[in-house]
C-alpha positions in Angstrom: 0.0 -0.5 -0.2 1.5 3.7 -1.3 0.6 6.0 1.4 0.5 9.9 0.0 1.9 12.9 2.4 0.2 15.8 1.4 0.9 19.4 2.9 -2.5 21.1 3.4 -0.9 24.8 3.4 -0.1 26.7 0.5 3.4 28.4 0.6 3.2 32.1 -0.2 6.3 33.7 -0.9 5.5 37.3 -0.5 7.2 40.0 -3.2 9.6 42.8 -2.1 8.3 45.9 -1.9 9.7 47.5 -4.8 8.3 44.8 -7.0 4.7 44.9 -5.6 1.6 45.5 -7.5 0.5 48.4 -6.3 -3.2 48.6 -7.9 -4.6 46.6 -10.9 -6.2 49.1 -13.5 -6.7 49.3 -16.6 -4.5 50.5 -19.4 -4.7 54.1 -19.8 -6.2 55.2 -23.3 -4.2 58.8 -23.0 -4.0 60.1 -26.1 -1.0 62.8 -26.4 -2.2 63.8 -29.5 -5.6 64.0 -28.9 -4.5 66.7 -25.9 -2.2 68.6 -28.2 -5.0 69.2 -31.0 -7.1 70.1 -28.3 -5.0 72.8 -27.1 -4.1 73.8 -30.4 -8.0 74.4 -31.1 -8.2 76.4 -27.6 -5.3 79.0 -28.3 -6.0 79.4 -32.0 -10.4 80.0 -31.6 -11.1 83.8 -31.1 -13.0 84.3 -28.2 -16.7 87.0 -28.5 -15.7 89.4 -26.0 -11.9 90.2 -26.4 -12.3 89.2 -30.5 -8.7 88.0 -30.3 -7.1 84.3 -29.5 -5.7 83.8 -25.9 -2.1 83.5 -27.8 -2.6 86.7 -29.4 -3.7 88.3 -25.9 -0.4 86.9 -24.1 2.0 87.7 -27.3 0.8 89.9 -29.4 0.8 88.0 -32.7 -1.0 85.4 -34.1 0.3 81.8 -33.0 0.9 79.8 -36.8 0.2 76.0 -36.7 3.2 74.2 -38.4 0.2 72.0 -39.8 -1.0 75.3 -42.2 2.7 75.7 -43.5 3.5 74.5 -46.7 7.4 74.0 -46.7 8.5 71.0 -48.4 11.6 68.9 -47.7 14.4 68.4 -49.9 13.0 64.5 -50.5 9.8 66.2 -51.8 11.2 68.5 -54.2 13.4 66.4 -55.2 10.3 64.0 -56.1 9.0 66.6 -57.7 12.2 67.5 -60.0 12.3 71.1 -57.9 16.4 71.8 -57.7 18.0 72.6 -55.0 17.8 76.7 -55.3 14.0 76.4 -56.3 13.2 74.5 -52.9 15.7 76.9 -50.9 13.3 80.2 -52.6 10.2 78.3 -51.7 11.0 77.9 -48.2 12.7 81.6 -48.0 9.5 83.1 -49.2 7.4 80.8 -46.9 9.6 82.4 -44.2 9.4 86.1 -44.9 5.2 85.3 -45.5 5.6 84.3 -41.9 7.3 87.4 -40.9 4.7 89.4 -42.7 1.8 87.7 -40.7 3.6 88.6 -37.5 
């Protein structure tokens, strides 16, 4: 006859404090690009009482968003058949237009 010896307790090895899970939370659905888009819409929206954007009230000039600029990169210029001089001229004209807006 074979006897089985069993232990009725469970072994418990607690983790050190730096490895413990503090809380069980679902993964965050935080989207940093969404926050940027909301901030850009807020800072460039004209407020009715002042007839100006908050950015213009603080800095004295209108905000220029990088998404609105059409400055092509050198790689795109090469694909379109522009020379380096033509690309530099286009970039210079865009930058001068920015100074005129300010």
